[in-house]
N, C-alpha and C positions, 0 to 999 in steps of 0.2 A: 350465653344466649343474648341476642340483640335486644335492646329495650323496645317496649311496645310502641313508644312514640319517639320522634326525633328530639334529641336533647343536644342543643348547640354546645353547651359547656363541656359535656362529655365527649362530643365529637372533636372539639379542639384539643382536649387533653389526649385523646386517642391518636390524633394526627402527630402531636409532639412526641408521644411515646413511640410511634412507628418510626419517626425520623431517628430517634436515639437508638432504637434496636437495629435499624438498618445500618447505621454507622458502625455499631459494635460488630455486627455480622461481617461487614466489609473488612474491618481490621483483622478479624480472625481469619478470614479467607486470604488476606494479603500475607499474614504471617505463615500460614500453611503453604501458600504458593512459594514463598521465599525458601522454605525448607525443601520443597520439592525441586526447585531449581538447583539447589546445592547438591541434592542427590543425583540429579541428571548430569551435572558437571562431573561428578565422580565417576558415573557410568561412562561418560565420554572419555575421561582420562584413562579408564581401564580398557577401553576399546569395545565395550558392550553397547554397540550402536543400536541394535534392535530393541534392547530393553529400554534404552534412553528414548527411542522413538515412541514406544508404547506409553511410557510415563509422561512424555511431553504432550501427548494428546489429552490426557487428563488435566494437565495444566492449562491447555488452551480452553477446554470446556469450563474450567473454573474461572478463567479470565472473562469469558462471555457471561457467565452467571454473575460475576462481580459487577460487570457493566450494567446488567439488569437491575441489580440492587441500587446502583448509583442513580439510574433513571427513575426508579420508583421513589427514591428519597427526594429527588428534585420535584416530582409531582406532588408529594406530600407537602413539601415546602410551598409549592405554588398554591395548594388549597388553603394553607394557613394564611398566606399573603392575601388571598382573595376570598377569605372566609365569608365576607358579606354576601358574595354571590352564591356560595354554597348554602348559606342559611336562608335563602329565599324559599318561600312556600310555593314551590312549583313541582310538577311531576316530571319535568325534564330539566336537566342542568343547563345553566347558562353556557353559551358557546365559549366563553372565556375559561371555563373549567371542565367542559364536557370531555375533552381528550384525557385529562388527568383522572377524572372519575372512571371513565371506561377502562383506562389502562390499569388502574388499581383493581377494579372488579375482575378484569380478565387475567391479570398476571399474578395476583397475590397467592393463589393456590400453588404456584410454582416456586414459592419461597419457603423458608423455614422460620419466618418471623410471625409469631402468633399474634402480636399486636396489630400487624397489618391485616391479618385475617379477620380480627374483630372489627377493624375499621371498614373492611370490605362488607361485612354483614350490615353495618350501620348504613352504608351508602345504598346497598341493595334494598334495605327496608325503606329508606327515604324515597327512592325513585321508583319503587314498585317492581313487580315481577316482569312485566313486558320489557321495560328498559334493561333490567338486569340480564335477561336472557339474550337480548340483542347485543349487549356488551360482551357476554361470555362467548357468543358466536361471532363476534366482530362483524356484525351486519353493517353495511354501508361504510366500512372502514373507519369506525369511530375510534379504534385503538391506535395508538401511535405506531407508525411503521418501524421505528427504531426498536420499540418493545417487541413487535412481532418478529423482527430479525433475530433478537436475542433468544427468543423462545424456540427457534428452529433447532431440531436435533439432527446433526449430520456429522459425518466423519471429516475431520480436518483434511485439507488438501496436502499433497506431498510438499508443495512449495511453502505452505504455511508452516508445516512441521520443520522443514529445513531452516526456515527463517528463525523460528524460535530456538532451535538447536544452535544456530550460528550466534545469536545474541547471547545465549547462556554461556557458550564457550568463550566468547569475547569478554563477558563480564567476569568470568572466573579464570581468565588467562589460560584456557585449555586449547591446545593446538588441535583443530578439527576442521575439516572441509567436507561439505556435502558431496555425495557421489555425483549428483547432477551438475554441480558447478565444476567438479574435476573433469567430468566427461566433456562438458562444453569447452573448457579451457584446452583440453587435449585436442579436440576437433578443430578449435580455432588455430592452434599452433600448426597442425598438419596442413590446414588450408593456407596459412601464411607461408609455410615452407614451400608448398606446391606452387603457389602463385609467384613467389619470389624466384623460384628456379625456372619457371616457364617464361618469365619476362625476357631474360637474355637469350634463351634458346629459341624463342618464337620469332625474334627479330632476324631479318635476313642479314647475311654476312656483309653485304655491301653497305648497310646502314652504319656499321661500325667504321668502315673505311671513310665514309662521308663525315662521321663524327670526328675522326682523327684529323682530317684535312681541313675541316671547316674552321675558319678563323673566328675568334670571339667578336672582334670589331672590324669592319671593313677598313682597309688601309686608306689613308688620306694622302693628299698631295704633299703635305708637310713631312709625312713619314717617308714617302717613297721618292721625294724630289720631283723632278719634272717627269711627265709621262714618257714612257719608253716608246720608241719608234721602231718600226721594222726597217729592213734593209732598203726598201723602196721609199722610205721617208714618211710612211703613214703611221698614225698612232694605232697600237694594238687594241686597246679598249679605253673608252672614255669612263669618267667617274660614275656617270649615270648608269652605264651598262654594267659596271662592276657591282653597284648596289642592287640592280635588278637581279643579277645572277645570285647574289647572296640571299636575297629574299626568297627566290625560288628554291634554293638549296635548303634554307632554314625551314621553309614550309613543308618540303618533302620529308625532311628529317623528323619534324614533329608528327607528321602523318604516319610515318613508319613506326615511331614509338607507341602510337595508339593501337596498332594492330595486335 
């Protein structure tokens, strides 16, 4: 039962006890999660994918619960650091500790830490029924959004489950690939093969002829010697005309490749 009056010394002791118990609980959860991950790796190695997927959902929920414990531990440490604000004789907590007080009152029942529940009773008694009910119902969003997200109960998405399975398989050197990634890779290879085959077939035949005949660099006078003349003594093409024709052919060739 909570004390009849607020006792600062007992409250500080209870805060420290809550921090210690939260840390112990986290260590137990981490050890249990490690064993569960090892079991999941064995299931993947044996090809029991569906059993592994069911088991990994429990691991995900435990990880979320572990993050909740970490946040509550931080809020308890915050109240210890700002205990002078907590010990003020007011019916509403100071804004510097209000979120921590509301979060502990709201989320403590979702934990298995008895010391935190005792601390919750002390805080509820100090700030009164109205404030406590508002915190339990999260009126005006006084509870931390991160705490609220950790309290949501929902089925993990398929992408998250695949991500966990992939990391577990990698950590324990188990060969495994998710069905979604395999399907996506197969579709990508089909698209690559299709696009690669269509590129050459879609080009007109005359584009290949132009490609074979097109010189890499237009000839210069040094390479060809003097300009050739016709039987009538006139030049067949000037250097400027040759460069213009090359530019036109090159531009046409690039346009054909884009079709």
